N, C-alpha and C positions, 0 to 999 in steps of 0.2 A: 538338064538332068541332074547336075551335081547337087542341087538344092533338095532333091527328092530323096537322096540317100541319107542314112543316119549321120554320115560325116558332114553333111551339108550345113546343118545348124551349128555344129561345132566349129566349122571353119568360119562361118559368119561371126560367131561369138569371139573367136580368136582375133579376127580382123578388127572387130569393134573394139576389143581390148587394146590392140596395138594402136588404134586411132586415139583411144582415150588416154593412153599413156603419154603420147606426144602432146595431147591437149592439156594434160595436167602440168607437164613441165613448161609448156608455153604459158599456161595461166600464171605460174609463179613469176615468170619474166614480165608478163603484162601487168600483174599486180604490183610489182616493184616500180614499173614505169608510172603507173597510176598514182601510187603514193608519192613519188618524187614530184609529180606534176601538181597534185591537188591536196595532198596531206603530208607536207614535208616533216612536220613534227611527229606524225604517226610513223613515217618512214624511219626517222632517227631513233624512235623508241624501239621499233621492230628489230633493228640491227644490233641492239645492245646485247652484251653477253648475258647468258642465262635467261633470255626472253624467248618468245615463241619461235622465232626463226632458228635460233641456235638449237633449242631443244627439239624442234621438228627435224632438223638435220641429224641430230644425234639418233632419234628414233628411226629415221629412214635408214641410216647406215646399220644400226643395231638390228633392225628388222631384216635387212638384206643378209646380214650375217646369219641370223636365225634360219631364214628360208634356204640359203645356200647349204648350210649344215644339215638341215632336216632332209632336203632333197637328196643330198649325197648319201646320208646314212640309211636311206630307204632302199638303196641299191642292194641286189643280191650279194651274198658274201663272196661269190665267185668273181664279182666285179670290183671288189674293194680296192684293188690296185689303181682303179680309175678315179679314185676319190681325191687325188692330190690337187687337181685344179679347182673343183668347187670348194674343197675345204681350205685351200689357199685363199680363195676369194672371201670365204667366211672370216678367216683370221684377219685379212686385210681390212674388211669392213668393220669388224669389231674394234680393231686398233684405231681406225679413223674416228669411229664413234666416241671412244674414250678420249682421244686427243681433242675432239671437238669441245668437250666440257672440261678440258684440262684435268682429267681423271678425278673430277669432283672437287677440285681445290677451292674454287670460288663458292660452291654450294655449301661446303662444310667449313670453309674458312681456315683450313690447316696450312701450315707453312711448308713449302716444298723444300727439298734439299738445297744446300748452298750452291751447288753447281748450277742449278736451274735459275736461282736468283741472280747469279752473276753472269751467266752466259746466254740466258733466254731474255731477249729484249723486252718481253712482256712480263718477265719475272713470274712465270707460271710453270707448272709441271706439265710440260708437253715437249715432245722431241722436235716437231716440225719447225718450231720457232728458234731452235738452236742452230739449225742449218742455215747457210747463207741464203739470202733472199732470192738471188738468181737461180740457185739450184732448186729451191723450193718451188719457184714458179715453173721451171722446166719440168720438174717431176709431175706437177699437177697437170700440165698440158699433155705430157706423155700418157698419163693415166686416162685422161678424157679421150684423146685421139687414138691412143693405142688400143685400149679395151673397147671403147664405145663405137669407134668408127673403123679403124684399120682391121681389127680382128674379124668382125663380121663380113666386111667387104672382101678381104683376102680369102675368106672361106668360100666365096663364090667360084674361085679358081679350082677346078676339079682336083688337081694334084695336091693343092694345099688343103682342100677339104678332106681328102683321104688321109693326109698327114695329121690333121686335127683329130680325126677319129682314131688313128693309130696311137697318138700320144695322149688321148683322152682330154684334149683341149675343148672346152665348151664356150664358144663365143656368145655374146648377148644376141638376142633376136635382131635380125636385120631391120625390122620395123622401127627399132629404137635409134637408128643412126641419126635421123633428124633431131631428136631430143638431145643427143650427145653433141651434135654439131652446134646447136643453139647454145648449149652450155659453154662450149669452147669459144664461140664468137663473143659471148658476153664477157668472158674473162679477157679475151684479146682486146676488145674495144674498151672495156671498163668505163662505161658512160657516166656512172655516178659514184660518189663516195660510197665505200663499203659494198661495191659491186661483188667483191669476193664472197661476202656472206650469202648472197643469192646464188652464186655459182656453187657453193657448197651444198645448198639446199637442193638445187637442180641435179647436181651430181649424185647426191644421196638418193633422190627419187629415181634417177637413172639406174643405179645399182639395184635398188629395191624392186623396181618393176621388171628389170631384166631377170632377177631371181624368181619373181612370181610367175612371169610368162614361161620361163624355162621349166619351172616345176610343174606347171599345168601341162606343158607339152610332154615332159618325161612321164607324167602320170597317165598319159593318154586320155586326158580329160580337157581338151581345148574348150569345150562348151562352158567350163567353169572359169575360164580366164577372165572374162569381163567382171564377174562378181568378185573374184579374188583381187583384181586390180582396184576396184572401187573400195572394197573392204580395207585393203592395205593403206590406201590414202586416208580413209576416215580414221583409222587407228593412229596413223602418224600425226594427223592434225589434232585429234583428241588427246593423245598422250603428250604432244608438245605443249598444248595449252595447260593441261593438268600439271605437267612438270614445271612450267614457268610459274604457275600459281604457287606450287609447293616451294619453289626456290624463294619466292618473295616472302612466304610465311616463315622460312628458316632464317631470314635476315632481319628480324626485329631487333631494335636497339636495346641494350641493357644500360641503365643509367651510369654504372661505374665505368663501363667500356667507353661510352660516349664522352664522359668527363676526361678519361685518359687521353682520348684523341684530341680533345680541345686543348689540353695542356701541352701535348706534343706539337700541335700546330702553332701555338703561341711561341714555343721555343724555336721552332724552325723559322717563323717570321722574324723573331729577334735576331737569329743568326744571320739572316739575309741582310738585315739593316746594319748590324754591327760590323759585318765583314764587307759591307758595301759591294755585295755581289752584283756583277754586271750581267744583265740579260739582254735580249734583243727583241724587237717588235715581232710578233707572230710566234714567239717561242711557246711551245706546249709539250712538255716532256715529263717523263717520270723523273723524280729527283735523283735517283741512283744513276740513271743514264746521263742526266745533265752534269752531275758532279764528276762522273768519269770522263765525259767528253771534254768538259771545260777545265778539268783539273782544279776544281774549287775545293781544296782540302779543308778550308776553314769551316765549311758546312758539316764536316765530319768530326769537328773538334770543339764545337761550341755548346750552347745550352741544350740542344737536343741530345748530343752524345753524353752530356753530363747526367741525363735522366737514367742512364744505366745504373748509377749509384742508388737510384730510388726504385729500382725494380724493372726498368725497361730491358727486355731481353737484348743481349748484345747483338744477336743476329738481326733483329729488327732495326737496331740503331745503325748497324753497318750497311744494310741494304735499303734504309729509309722506307720501312714498311709500317703501315698503320696497325691499330689493334686487331683488325680483321685480316691481317697478313696480306693486304693489298698495297700497292705502291702509293706513296705520296707523290703529288704532282706540282709542277710550277707552270704558271701561265702568264704571258706578257702580251697584252692586247693594246693596240694603238689605233687611233682614229686615222682617217685618210690624210688629214693635214698634220698628223703627228702632234697636235696640240693636246689631244686627249690620250691619256695612257694609264693603264692600270695593271699592276703586277700582284698576283696573289698565289699563295700556296694552299693546297687543299687535298683532302682525302675524299674518296667516293662515298664514305660513310658506311653505316651498317648494311645498306642494301647492296653494297659493292657495285653500284652502277653510277655512271656520271650523270648528275642532274644539273651541273653548273653550265653556264653559257660563257661566251668570250668575256663578258663583263660582270656577271653576277654569280655569286656562290648560292646555288639553289638547292631545293629539295632537302634531302637529309645529308648532303655533302657537308663536311666539316672543313672550314677554311678560314684564312685571315688575309686581309689585304696588306701587302708589304709597301706598296707605293701607289699613290692615286693622284693624278693631275688632270684637270679639265679646264676649259676656258672660263667656266663659272666659278672655279674655286679660288 
């Protein structure tokens, strides 16, 4: 009899929307596994900064912020005191979205404040990478399990459910618990390199779809939930691809800047040779991090530092940044028998993406080999 009432189709649509949301999050996980298994190069490209995955994560969190805020501000003025929780979620999601793209640093190529260059291991303008790794990982797990799993499950306890209503706490729909659990398990198991990038995508979708389903429920229009979920995912995918394409277009090389990078790389390679800097097999680090950890002061006092007299900004010299304000890197690769070895310094180049492999300086990366030995040489 329930299906013959006006609410019947709405309930069916809401149930289908809940099933679709879990299916979408699962599809992200399965897509990552498929790329690892059959298209490792495509997987590697997908997880690079400012590409589709990162931009889609940005739009998922930004969309969640927008929906949470929109739904909250639609409440009657008499209930405005109850806005603290959804508006808090909106602010959190917006902050995460901007942190995801380092507040546009790589897109626009600006140099962040010196504090972040020195204390953020990625030398980017974001707060989460300033925090110790253990605390960062714990915070992410607490967000996934606390908001996505514990909050809706504890709401099933009558006393806690009443407390939620009294305090205006709005848990995510119970139907999304499997999606958040899958996100947590992926992060806990971490089966592939860069699994964290997929976790961020799945978590962004979790917040976005929680916002969409909650908004449909609060608007008393559960029948539109399925359409809203599908539309939200299409928008995230489309905006993610468009933003990635726009980012690529913004990163075209200018001849003068490219020539400056080549000159700086030549100076850095000369400093490595003249100072007889020691590296180790498997090393791959940002130069600033390498110099600080190994206390290689000579790299900060040689030909590269001397370029300051020719116009190199002192801050770029101090933090070993290229003309696009991205870090210079050093890589030391060895063969299994240690007879083959190659050391080179390089920049990601104008596209601010790593194109080089363990052995080759590729794409538009700007680099120079410091040392090269092979059985055939």
